[in-house]
N, C-alpha and C positions, 0 to 999 in steps of 0.2 A: 479254115485252118482243120487238117486232119487229125482224127483224134489219135492221141497217143504223141503227136508232134512235140517236140520242146518247147515250153512255153518261158518266155522272158518278161514276168510281170514290171509295171514301173511303180515303186515303192511310191505307199501311201493311198491307194487307191482300191475303194471296196472290189472295184472290178477285176481287179488282179487278185485279190483272193480268193474271189470265186474262182477264178481262171485255174487258178494253182490247185487247189482243191477237186476241180474238174478232173484235170491231169493227173492227180495220184489214182491207181488202181486199186477202189475202195471197196469193191466186191471181191477183188482176188483177196483182199488183205484181212477184209470181216470172214470169209470163209475158210482162211487157212488159220485165222486167229480161233473159229470155233473147233476146228480141226484140232488144235493144240489144246484146245481148253478138255475137247471129250477123251482127247488120249491120255492128259495128265490125271482126269478122272477115273478113268479106268485103273492107272497105276495106283491112283488112292486107296481105289476100293480093295484094290487085290490087295496092298498093304496091309488091308484089318484082317486079311484071313489067317486062321490059326496058322499053319504052314509056313505063311511067309513073316509072320511076327516071329517064329522059333528060329529061321532062317538069319533074320535080322535083326534078333536078340543076341545069336550065334558070335555073329560077325562083329558085331559093336562090343561084345564082351574077349572076342580073343585082339580087335584092333585098337581099342581104345586105351586100355593098360598097359601094350609095349609103346602106343607114341605116349602117354604120359611117362612112361620110365626114363626118357630120352632128357637130359639135363639141360633145363632151361626153356624147355619146349611149350612147358604152361604156362610161362610171365611172356615169351614173345609173342605166344597165339592170342592172349590177352589182349594184345597192342592190336596185332594183325585184322582179327576177325571185326575189330570196330569199321573196316573199310566195307562191311556190308550192310553197317548199320543206318537205318532208316535217314536219320540227319543226313549223316555224312554224303547219301548218295542223291538225295535232293539238293546239297549245296553243288556236288561235283554237276549234277544235271542243268543248274539256273548257269554256274560259271561258264561251263559247257557249252551251251547252248547260247548266251549274249556274245562270247567271245567271238565263237562260229560267225553268228549273226552278223556282228560287226565287222568282222573279217572279209566276209563274203555278201555285205550290204542284205542279209537275205533276211526279212523281217520274221518269216515263217518259222525258221531256225530255233528257238530260244522255246517257241510253245511246241514245238515238235520232239524236241528233246527231252522237254519236260514231260511233255503226257504220252510220250514212252515208255517213262518211269512210273507215272500214275496207272498207267494201262496192266503194267506189271502187276502193280498193288492192289488194284481190284482185283486182277488175276489170282493172284495169291488169296484175299481174305475171301473171294468166291469157292474156291478152294477148301480154304478150312471149314467156310460154313457148312458144305456139302459132305466132304469127305468125313468130319469128325474123328482125325487121328489123334493117336496118343503121343505124347513127348516123353523124351529120357528123363524127368523132372529130376530125378531123385538121383541121375548121375552128374547134374548141372556144376559146371564148376563157374562161380566168376558171372555168371548171368542167368537170364531163362533159358529155357529148353522152348524148343519150336516144334509143332509139329508137321505132320507131311504138309508141304515141301521146304526143302532146305531155300527161304526169301535170301538170305545173305549170297548164296550162292548165284540164286537167281539174277539178284542187282546185281553182283560185281560182274557177273558174264555180261550183263547187258550193257553197262553202264563204259568198262573197260572196251567192249567193241563198238560202241556210240563213240567215243572218243578217237580212238583208232580210226576207224571210217572218216570220222569227220578230218584227221591231221593226214592222214597218207594219200595218196594217189589211187584210184583204182583199179590199178595195175598191182597194188601190194593187198590183193583180196586174202591170201594166204597168211600173210603177216595178221591183218585185221583178228581171222577167228584163230590162229595160234595163242595170240594176246589176251583176247576172251576166255578161250579154255585155258591157258595157263595161269591167270588171276583166278578164275573160276574153282580151280584146281588148291590152289592156296588157300585159298575162302574157305572150301571144304574140309580142307586139312584142321584148318584152326577149329572148325564146328567140330569134328573128331575129337581133338584133343582135347575140347573143354568140355565133352560128353554132352553136348545142346542139342544134337541129331542122329538118328539114327543113318546107319548108312545107305540105305533104300532112298531117303530124303536126302540126301545129299547127292546121290545120282539123279535125282529125278527134277532137283535143281538146273542142271545142262540143259535138257532139251526146252526147256521153259525157258530160261535166257537164251540160248541160241535161237528158239524158235520164234521171240518177241523181236532181239536182234537184226534178225532176215526180215521180219516185216517193215522196220525200219530203214532198212538196205533197201526195200522196194519201193517206197516212197523217197529216199534220198536221190536211188537212180534216175528220176523225173525230173531233178533240180540241179543236175550237175552241168548242164551243159549250160542253166541260166546263170551259173558261177563263172562260169568261163567266160561266156560275155560280158559281164559286167567286170570282171577282173583285168580287161583288156578296154575297157572304157576309158 
């Protein structure tokens, strides 16, 4: 079998699992993950510079009060921001993974979806540990403020993108990215409205979420032919 050729595994065999893993571009994914992690760390360290802090704080002071002055925005944001919470997103990952796996008879989809979210979670924890950013704790409403970067924006962007990737055909790539960014914008807006993140935290959440989504799609591209084959059996 040529390297990179579509592989159609037989469910329930260890050899199928090994062959499936062998056909994922692991080296490319690892390299790009490390690149994304490095870029995020650079942004995180830059956010600690005094000049950047002053600009970030000035933006926060001008944007957040204006948003909060809109009638009902705080109440709506309190509910909408929950779509970026860790329990909600792991529930989404389990539901999307198992439903897609059963639909396509692909036993590796549930761990792939949940694993993608878990990788994002570890990514965020490592960045928090290394960057040691500061959060707008004194301004947060109805919840806990977070340091660099916004995990909610990252998770929503990633999970909406994964759901759209599995639900839509490959020809709808633009729709997938639009939905991922659109829902991420909504989540970022709610975090700002509640004063839980600095503007730079919100912005930084997008490249992380979209980058992890792109890595997930790299693996999915190697499985699509197998789904089509089993769907016609």
